SELUMDO-387875 format. One line per 5 residues: number of its first residue (from 0); for each residue x, y, z of C-alpha. Coordinates in Angstrom, 3 decimals, decimal comma. Example, Ala and Ser with C-alpha at 12.3 -4.5 7.8 and 13.67 -1.06 7.14 Angstrom:
residues 2
0	12,300:-4,500:7,800 ~ 13,670:-1,060:7,140
END
This chain:
residues 502
0	39,860:-11,984:-6,114 ~ 41,880:-8,807:-6,821 ~ 40,427:-5,296:-6,601 ~ 40,800:-4,959:-10,371 ~ 38,718:-8,101:-10,993
5	36,062:-6,962:-8,504 ~ 35,729:-3,582:-10,261 ~ 35,491:-5,340:-13,604 ~ 32,707:-7,628:-12,266 ~ 30,763:-4,624:-10,930
10	31,014:-2,894:-14,318 ~ 29,731:-6,029:-16,084 ~ 26,746:-6,296:-13,695 ~ 25,886:-2,604:-14,174 ~ 26,127:-2,972:-17,942
15	23,852:-5,981:-17,921 ~ 21,320:-4,073:-15,819 ~ 21,572:-1,059:-18,141 ~ 21,128:-3,160:-21,273 ~ 18,211:-5,021:-19,713
20	16,464:-1,781:-18,786 ~ 17,008:-0,415:-22,283 ~ 15,488:-3,525:-23,824 ~ 12,429:-3,305:-21,595 ~ 11,934:0,494:-22,073
25	9,329:0,443:-19,328 ~ 7,975:3,585:-17,740 ~ 4,860:4,207:-15,698 ~ 2,373:7,014:-15,328 ~ -0,590:7,079:-12,998
30	-3,962:7,505:-14,771 ~ -5,479:10,973:-14,359 ~ -8,620:9,541:-12,787 ~ -6,723:8,671:-9,635 ~ -6,330:12,362:-8,867
35	-10,116:12,485:-8,531 ~ -10,002:9,875:-5,813 ~ -7,348:11,730:-3,870 ~ -5,138:8,656:-3,516 ~ -3,436:5,940:-5,515
40	-6,007:3,388:-4,416 ~ -8,609:2,246:-6,900 ~ -12,013:3,238:-5,488 ~ -14,552:2,492:-8,203 ~ -17,399:2,080:-5,695
45	-17,614:5,882:-5,563 ~ -18,552:5,932:-9,230 ~ -22,005:4,545:-8,415 ~ -22,953:8,033:-7,224 ~ -21,968:9,683:-10,503
50	-24,022:10,074:-13,652 ~ -22,708:9,030:-17,064 ~ -24,506:9,109:-20,392 ~ -22,214:6,526:-22,022 ~ -20,830:3,310:-20,564
55	-17,460:4,227:-22,110 ~ -17,280:7,394:-19,972 ~ -17,915:5,361:-16,837 ~ -15,329:2,762:-17,849 ~ -12,674:5,434:-18,363
60	-13,449:6,961:-14,972 ~ -12,783:3,596:-13,380 ~ -9,512:2,796:-15,157 ~ -7,052:2,381:-12,282 ~ -4,032:0,525:-13,637
65	-0,783:2,341:-14,293 ~ -0,186:3,641:-17,784 ~ 2,740:1,648:-19,152 ~ 4,984:2,741:-21,985 ~ 6,614:-0,378:-23,357
70	7,402:-1,903:-26,763 ~ 5,436:-4,953:-25,572 ~ 2,300:-2,840:-25,151 ~ 2,974:-1,044:-28,438 ~ 3,150:-4,391:-30,207
75	-0,308:-5,353:-28,897 ~ -1,736:-1,969:-29,877 ~ -0,377:-2,610:-33,356 ~ -2,139:-5,998:-33,385 ~ -5,461:-4,410:-32,425
80	-5,011:-1,768:-35,117 ~ -4,647:-4,512:-37,699 ~ -7,639:-6,348:-36,236 ~ -10,179:-3,620:-35,512 ~ -12,944:-5,952:-36,646
85	-12,140:-8,128:-33,618 ~ -12,699:-5,152:-31,301 ~ -16,031:-4,325:-32,935 ~ -17,218:-7,965:-32,858 ~ -16,240:-8,310:-29,213
90	-18,064:-5,113:-28,235 ~ -21,177:-6,229:-30,107 ~ -21,141:-9,546:-28,233 ~ -20,563:-7,658:-24,960 ~ -23,492:-5,297:-25,559
95	-26,132:-7,176:-23,475 ~ -23,642:-8,024:-20,688 ~ -21,214:-5,114:-20,304 ~ -23,400:-2,992:-18,020 ~ -23,907:-5,922:-15,618
100	-20,176:-6,744:-15,624 ~ -19,261:-3,144:-14,778 ~ -21,812:-3,049:-11,939 ~ -20,307:-6,230:-10,440 ~ -16,782:-4,749:-10,626
105	-18,095:-1,559:-9,040 ~ -19,655:-3,505:-6,143 ~ -16,292:-5,158:-5,513 ~ -14,299:-1,915:-5,866 ~ -12,236:-3,361:-8,737
110	-10,524:-1,606:-11,671 ~ -12,816:-1,202:-14,670 ~ -10,037:-2,426:-16,955 ~ -11,187:-5,861:-15,826 ~ -14,437:-5,378:-17,802
115	-12,203:-5,632:-20,889 ~ -10,607:-8,880:-19,729 ~ -13,313:-11,055:-21,381 ~ -12,340:-9,469:-24,706 ~ -8,785:-10,707:-24,201
120	-9,988:-14,051:-22,846 ~ -12,774:-14,942:-25,260 ~ -13,857:-11,957:-27,331 ~ -16,926:-11,945:-25,023 ~ -18,108:-15,212:-26,568
125	-20,327:-16,993:-23,995 ~ -19,890:-20,398:-25,653 ~ -16,121:-20,134:-26,105 ~ -14,068:-23,207:-25,180 ~ -10,278:-23,475:-25,138
130	-7,999:-26,501:-25,675 ~ -7,305:-26,390:-21,916 ~ -11,069:-26,957:-21,302 ~ -11,691:-23,379:-20,194 ~ -15,204:-22,095:-20,915
135	-17,309:-18,937:-20,965 ~ -16,479:-15,262:-21,352 ~ -14,118:-15,481:-18,350 ~ -12,594:-18,806:-19,478 ~ -12,679:-20,692:-16,186
140	-10,949:-24,065:-16,211 ~ -12,777:-26,873:-14,331 ~ -10,652:-26,905:-11,112 ~ -10,855:-23,122:-10,608 ~ -14,560:-23,121:-11,463
145	-15,186:-25,738:-8,787 ~ -13,116:-23,812:-6,244 ~ -15,185:-20,673:-6,849 ~ -18,567:-22,366:-6,725 ~ -19,415:-22,650:-10,419
150	-21,347:-25,920:-10,571 ~ -21,605:-28,147:-13,637 ~ -23,885:-30,960:-14,684 ~ -25,647:-32,247:-17,797 ~ -28,125:-29,363:-17,808
155	-25,943:-26,460:-16,762 ~ -22,400:-25,076:-16,767 ~ -21,840:-22,175:-14,371 ~ -18,647:-21,201:-16,213 ~ -20,829:-19,980:-19,080
160	-23,381:-18,299:-16,807 ~ -22,765:-14,559:-17,249 ~ -23,944:-13,481:-13,792 ~ -22,361:-16,248:-11,739 ~ -19,084:-16,440:-13,673
165	-18,624:-12,653:-13,397 ~ -19,114:-12,857:-9,626 ~ -16,610:-15,726:-9,483 ~ -14,075:-13,832:-11,626 ~ -14,368:-10,764:-9,382
170	-13,827:-12,965:-6,317 ~ -10,829:-14,713:-7,876 ~ -9,166:-11,463:-8,996 ~ -9,626:-9,929:-5,532 ~ -7,986:-12,995:-4,025
175	-5,038:-12,752:-6,424 ~ -4,667:-9,010:-5,804 ~ -4,443:-9,663:-2,063 ~ -2,106:-12,641:-2,583 ~ 0,370:-10,637:-4,660
180	0,473:-7,717:-2,227 ~ -1,854:-5,410:-4,185 ~ 0,010:-5,699:-7,493 ~ -2,696:-5,750:-10,158 ~ -0,449:-6,819:-13,041
185	0,670:-9,892:-11,111 ~ -2,946:-10,606:-10,152 ~ -4,038:-10,401:-13,791 ~ -1,107:-12,559:-14,890 ~ -2,085:-15,187:-12,322
190	-5,645:-15,160:-13,665 ~ -4,192:-16,341:-16,954 ~ -1,532:-18,793:-15,857 ~ -2,160:-19,512:-12,173 ~ -0,752:-18,114:-8,938
195	1,728:-20,979:-8,667 ~ 3,561:-20,187:-11,897 ~ 3,656:-16,465:-11,143 ~ 4,942:-17,137:-7,632 ~ 7,694:-19,457:-8,875
200	8,701:-16,896:-11,496 ~ 8,938:-14,174:-8,831 ~ 11,049:-16,414:-6,629 ~ 13,363:-17,156:-9,541 ~ 13,644:-13,483:-10,523
205	14,427:-12,419:-6,957 ~ 17,767:-14,218:-7,123 ~ 18,999:-11,226:-9,150 ~ 19,517:-7,687:-7,873 ~ 16,678:-5,179:-7,485
210	12,889:-5,254:-7,015 ~ 11,075:-7,230:-9,684 ~ 7,814:-6,395:-11,446 ~ 5,680:-8,270:-13,948 ~ 7,929:-7,026:-16,737
215	10,969:-8,767:-15,264 ~ 9,393:-12,206:-14,934 ~ 10,013:-15,234:-17,099 ~ 6,404:-16,397:-17,680 ~ 4,707:-18,542:-20,332
220	4,568:-16,781:-23,684 ~ 0,772:-16,512:-23,553 ~ 0,905:-14,699:-20,196 ~ 3,688:-12,364:-21,316 ~ 1,354:-11,243:-24,107
225	-1,834:-11,370:-22,006 ~ -1,125:-8,465:-19,652 ~ 0,254:-6,084:-22,337 ~ -2,785:-6,920:-24,486 ~ -5,165:-5,805:-21,725
230	-3,204:-2,595:-21,174 ~ -3,177:-1,958:-24,927 ~ -6,934:-2,425:-25,086 ~ -7,367:-0,081:-22,106 ~ -5,270:2,562:-23,902
235	-7,394:2,248:-27,049 ~ -10,690:2,564:-25,135 ~ -9,228:5,533:-23,224 ~ -8,587:7,476:-26,414 ~ -10,218:5,653:-29,362
240	-9,934:8,529:-31,855 ~ -6,136:8,507:-31,476 ~ -6,166:4,943:-32,808 ~ -8,823:5,375:-35,482 ~ -11,395:3,390:-33,525
245	-15,049:4,457:-33,459 ~ -16,793:3,019:-30,423 ~ -20,517:2,281:-30,813 ~ -23,079:4,279:-28,871 ~ -23,662:2,361:-25,620
250	-25,742:4,218:-23,070 ~ -24,926:3,763:-19,415 ~ -28,198:1,929:-18,899 ~ -28,945:-1,789:-19,049 ~ -30,574:-3,090:-22,215
255	-31,234:-6,407:-20,464 ~ -32,420:-7,259:-16,954 ~ -32,759:-10,326:-14,765 ~ -36,162:-11,844:-14,032 ~ -36,824:-14,254:-11,171
260	-38,196:-17,594:-12,419 ~ -39,948:-19,912:-9,947 ~ -40,683:-22,999:-12,028 ~ -38,629:-25,012:-14,552 ~ -39,532:-23,944:-18,073
265	-38,124:-24,673:-21,516 ~ -36,510:-22,052:-23,722 ~ -39,034:-22,469:-26,548 ~ -41,837:-21,595:-24,136 ~ -39,802:-18,656:-22,781
270	-39,450:-17,451:-26,355 ~ -43,217:-17,654:-26,911 ~ -44,021:-15,878:-23,645 ~ -41,498:-13,072:-24,169 ~ -41,782:-12,614:-27,958
275	-37,981:-12,957:-28,132 ~ -36,232:-15,193:-30,672 ~ -35,164:-18,468:-29,054 ~ -31,578:-18,125:-30,278 ~ -31,299:-14,774:-28,512
280	-32,683:-16,330:-25,314 ~ -29,927:-18,965:-25,525 ~ -27,312:-16,272:-26,135 ~ -28,434:-14,253:-23,117 ~ -28,566:-17,320:-20,863
285	-25,607:-19,430:-21,986 ~ -25,213:-21,230:-18,669 ~ -27,857:-23,772:-19,624 ~ -26,797:-26,647:-21,860 ~ -30,161:-28,038:-22,932
290	-33,730:-27,014:-23,623 ~ -34,754:-26,324:-20,007 ~ -34,207:-23,363:-17,680 ~ -33,975:-24,826:-14,157 ~ -34,367:-22,373:-11,242
295	-32,569:-24,652:-8,760 ~ -29,397:-23,960:-10,777 ~ -30,021:-20,275:-11,475 ~ -33,235:-18,421:-10,748 ~ -32,285:-15,344:-12,772
300	-33,345:-15,337:-16,425 ~ -31,794:-12,554:-18,533 ~ -34,195:-10,906:-21,012 ~ -34,289:-7,716:-23,112 ~ -35,911:-4,933:-21,063
305	-38,669:-4,377:-23,605 ~ -39,835:-8,005:-23,224 ~ -39,930:-8,350:-19,442 ~ -43,411:-6,966:-18,773 ~ -45,168:-9,214:-21,293
310	-43,126:-12,230:-20,166 ~ -44,089:-11,805:-16,507 ~ -47,775:-11,445:-17,347 ~ -47,923:-14,459:-19,686 ~ -45,705:-16,591:-17,472
315	-47,984:-16,052:-14,468 ~ -51,030:-16,969:-16,554 ~ -49,433:-20,091:-18,035 ~ -48,144:-21,216:-14,633 ~ -51,715:-21,428:-13,349
320	-52,419:-23,968:-16,085 ~ -49,321:-26,097:-16,515 ~ -48,307:-26,297:-12,861 ~ -51,669:-27,340:-11,436 ~ -51,788:-30,921:-10,179
325	-48,046:-30,903:-10,806 ~ -44,937:-30,664:-8,645 ~ -42,701:-28,030:-7,123 ~ -38,930:-28,454:-7,410 ~ -37,303:-27,355:-4,164
330	-34,719:-24,591:-4,600 ~ -32,299:-22,912:-2,214 ~ -34,206:-20,937:0,415 ~ -37,423:-22,942:0,101 ~ -39,316:-24,039:3,193
335	-42,644:-25,819:3,508 ~ -44,064:-22,577:4,882 ~ -42,894:-20,610:1,855 ~ -44,182:-23,239:-0,592 ~ -47,567:-23,368:1,154
340	-47,934:-19,583:0,824 ~ -46,769:-19,682:-2,808 ~ -49,458:-22,148:-3,851 ~ -52,042:-21,271:-1,185 ~ -52,165:-24,811:0,221
345	-51,622:-26,059:3,761 ~ -48,314:-27,399:5,033 ~ -50,108:-30,463:6,363 ~ -51,576:-31,345:2,960 ~ -48,133:-31,111:1,320
350	-46,627:-33,384:3,996 ~ -49,418:-35,947:3,714 ~ -49,287:-36,067:-0,094 ~ -45,489:-36,496:-0,085 ~ -45,229:-38,788:2,958
355	-43,002:-36,312:4,779 ~ -42,265:-37,155:8,413 ~ -40,757:-33,746:9,206 ~ -40,515:-30,211:7,806 ~ -37,090:-30,889:6,287
360	-36,959:-30,744:2,462 ~ -34,022:-31,334:0,130 ~ -32,922:-29,001:-2,661 ~ -33,835:-30,583:-5,999 ~ -36,641:-32,700:-4,570
365	-39,960:-32,692:-6,446 ~ -42,915:-32,161:-4,138 ~ -46,407:-33,110:-5,273 ~ -48,873:-30,257:-4,832 ~ -52,477:-30,744:-3,665
370	-53,942:-28,263:-6,167 ~ -57,034:-28,757:-8,268 ~ -56,982:-27,844:-11,953 ~ -57,707:-24,210:-12,761 ~ -58,480:-24,900:-16,402
375	-60,934:-27,185:-18,157 ~ -58,633:-27,516:-21,166 ~ -55,065:-28,498:-20,399 ~ -54,130:-29,546:-23,924 ~ -54,015:-26,136:-25,624
380	-53,352:-22,487:-24,833 ~ -53,563:-19,240:-26,804 ~ -50,657:-16,817:-26,457 ~ -50,360:-13,674:-28,567 ~ -53,342:-14,740:-30,677
385	-51,605:-18,016:-31,572 ~ -52,574:-21,504:-30,437 ~ -50,007:-23,860:-28,911 ~ -50,258:-27,433:-27,717 ~ -49,473:-28,118:-24,072
390	-47,388:-31,233:-23,549 ~ -46,603:-33,325:-20,525 ~ -44,357:-35,735:-22,391 ~ -40,968:-37,252:-21,652 ~ -38,092:-38,656:-23,655
395	-35,595:-41,318:-22,688 ~ -31,966:-40,255:-22,852 ~ -29,314:-42,983:-22,686 ~ -26,278:-42,383:-20,548 ~ -23,237:-44,490:-21,448
400	-21,501:-45,614:-18,259 ~ -17,889:-44,488:-17,969 ~ -15,073:-45,589:-15,723 ~ -15,519:-44,350:-12,123 ~ -19,270:-43,775:-12,616
405	-21,595:-44,748:-9,786 ~ -25,334:-44,399:-9,154 ~ -24,970:-41,340:-6,913 ~ -22,651:-39,553:-9,330 ~ -24,936:-40,194:-12,323
410	-28,060:-39,056:-10,442 ~ -26,309:-35,829:-9,432 ~ -24,998:-35,246:-12,971 ~ -28,476:-35,444:-14,469 ~ -30,132:-33,656:-11,533
415	-32,520:-36,527:-10,877 ~ -33,674:-38,319:-7,774 ~ -31,599:-41,449:-7,040 ~ -34,748:-43,514:-6,412 ~ -36,119:-42,505:-9,801
420	-32,854:-43,355:-11,556 ~ -32,808:-46,804:-9,981 ~ -36,478:-47,381:-10,824 ~ -36,017:-46,421:-14,494 ~ -33,220:-48,981:-14,779
425	-34,732:-51,788:-12,656 ~ -31,795:-51,505:-10,296 ~ -30,899:-51,061:-6,637 ~ -28,042:-49,168:-4,998 ~ -26,077:-52,427:-4,952
430	-26,503:-53,137:-8,677 ~ -23,074:-53,165:-10,326 ~ -22,480:-50,746:-13,199 ~ -20,444:-51,850:-16,209 ~ -18,428:-49,594:-18,525
435	-20,329:-48,883:-21,795 ~ -23,618:-49,961:-20,213 ~ -26,560:-47,754:-21,288 ~ -28,773:-46,291:-18,569 ~ -32,192:-44,719:-19,029
440	-32,644:-41,085:-17,976 ~ -36,226:-39,806:-18,252 ~ -36,430:-36,124:-19,259 ~ -39,356:-33,764:-19,762 ~ -39,907:-32,322:-23,226
445	-40,790:-28,641:-23,875 ~ -44,130:-27,512:-22,424 ~ -45,428:-25,839:-25,574 ~ -45,165:-26,764:-29,235 ~ -46,774:-25,935:-32,530
450	-47,154:-29,608:-33,448 ~ -46,811:-33,118:-32,046 ~ -43,099:-33,180:-32,922 ~ -40,419:-32,240:-30,399 ~ -37,416:-29,988:-31,033
455	-34,721:-30,159:-28,368 ~ -31,493:-28,250:-27,897 ~ -28,117:-29,428:-26,627 ~ -24,794:-27,595:-26,155 ~ -21,758:-29,700:-27,068
460	-19,395:-30,286:-24,147 ~ -15,703:-31,166:-24,212 ~ -15,314:-34,860:-24,926 ~ -18,650:-35,162:-26,736 ~ -18,718:-37,050:-30,036
465	-21,355:-37,562:-32,719 ~ -21,724:-41,191:-31,593 ~ -22,145:-40,221:-27,940 ~ -24,823:-37,598:-28,670 ~ -26,710:-39,624:-31,271
470	-26,743:-42,657:-28,944 ~ -27,910:-40,521:-26,030 ~ -30,856:-39,093:-27,933 ~ -31,520:-42,309:-29,891 ~ -31,148:-40,700:-33,311
475	-28,920:-41,602:-36,237 ~ -25,596:-39,911:-36,942 ~ -26,975:-38,747:-40,275 ~ -30,039:-37,112:-38,703 ~ -27,881:-35,353:-36,125
480	-25,493:-33,986:-38,746 ~ -28,242:-33,042:-41,209 ~ -30,408:-31,295:-38,602 ~ -27,452:-29,091:-37,735 ~ -26,111:-28,624:-41,274
485	-22,814:-30,315:-40,434 ~ -21,053:-31,951:-43,361 ~ -19,092:-34,260:-41,047 ~ -18,289:-34,897:-37,402 ~ -15,144:-32,743:-37,484
490	-17,331:-29,644:-37,206 ~ -18,769:-30,802:-33,870 ~ -16,958:-28,458:-31,489 ~ -17,411:-27,705:-27,790 ~ -19,853:-24,854:-27,242
495	-21,854:-25,496:-30,399 ~ -25,639:-25,386:-30,003 ~ -27,314:-28,410:-31,597 ~ -30,912:-29,012:-32,625 ~ -32,240:-32,464:-31,773
500	-35,397:-33,477:-33,636 ~ -37,526:-36,169:-31,992
END
């Protein structure tokens, strides 16, 4: 190649680089808050020692990502300006959770911009599902949820659990930040599309000259919008008046708190004990998919602060009635010694009653308790000057056997003892299962009710159909649709809360 051709090639390469940089129009500026930390490292843990009247002030103090001036960010700001109602709806949905999310980010020393990520992901909708089967405010897909310890079964989906999914998201984002050599934009991009795709895009981009950033990568369209959208939202929250946005008054104090629950209890009864509307209880505790709150899956019940004192008092009183001569479901951390102290009974009596040969107990096991009744009337209770019937009833749910099902898998899915499952279905471990076969699953109904009728609740999962649900609960399609004011089965979407009348 002649010297003239080489010079011409160099000029072409420089022109391409110049044109590319002009098209991107990217520039960076460190947020002012970083000057307070004395370094360019995000150190939000220090904010725990500071006092803020508004949660917005604390959020702004913990914004750590670079300010980015780019047409791509401007375009997302323009979208938010045309859709301010979306911002307000998202903030309203975030109201009971935002304080807890910020505290978790603070514990992990993460940028507070990440508290806005659920707005981008789901609009802070706890029951949001995506076509890719992602769920919850953080939109975990099943494989990632499993990797980060978010368990799922018929009763519960950890992806929708606010507390546990936030902890998992913080863990995942820290992992991605470390994986991509402390580049937060790449970490956030990988949260959306996966580390593999981001890594392959970096490798591809590195074949050209110069260091590459997020803005240089060829990523899926959704991801290319995802990161600028978060930065745009951060810019709006940083200076809302400049964008004509009026943020609601949110004090830097929790409006909700977690309460430890020892015994399984249904949401209707929780509503009665706490004087909180049942729908709000569901909204605050979206991890549970049915009518029961089960401590072995999550011991922490989220309630409005104003309701916690009355709930604790009434719950303790009711527990003395409904859990006498009953059972204790073993949860993580339980020992026979702890259970004996909890119920004031001897370890020996528990072992004798349950035919235990050793002190080993299994999580999820139901232990019979040698306790005499503390009430002469176990059929009725008065709470808040209202009388309620106490039930110890069960219903039979019918599981339709699918391909690859087995007895162990089904027992685990419904959180039941394998021996009980086999007994209900007159089977043994060697009994062959057939696809489409219907199996009996015995489930407890709510503890309290106003009448003899039973009202259950079920959250639609991906893959559920009207036929599947109506068969499971042994009700007609028409009753299922009418009870939930659905004109047809097309309106049965994942995440929808259903009422089941029995």
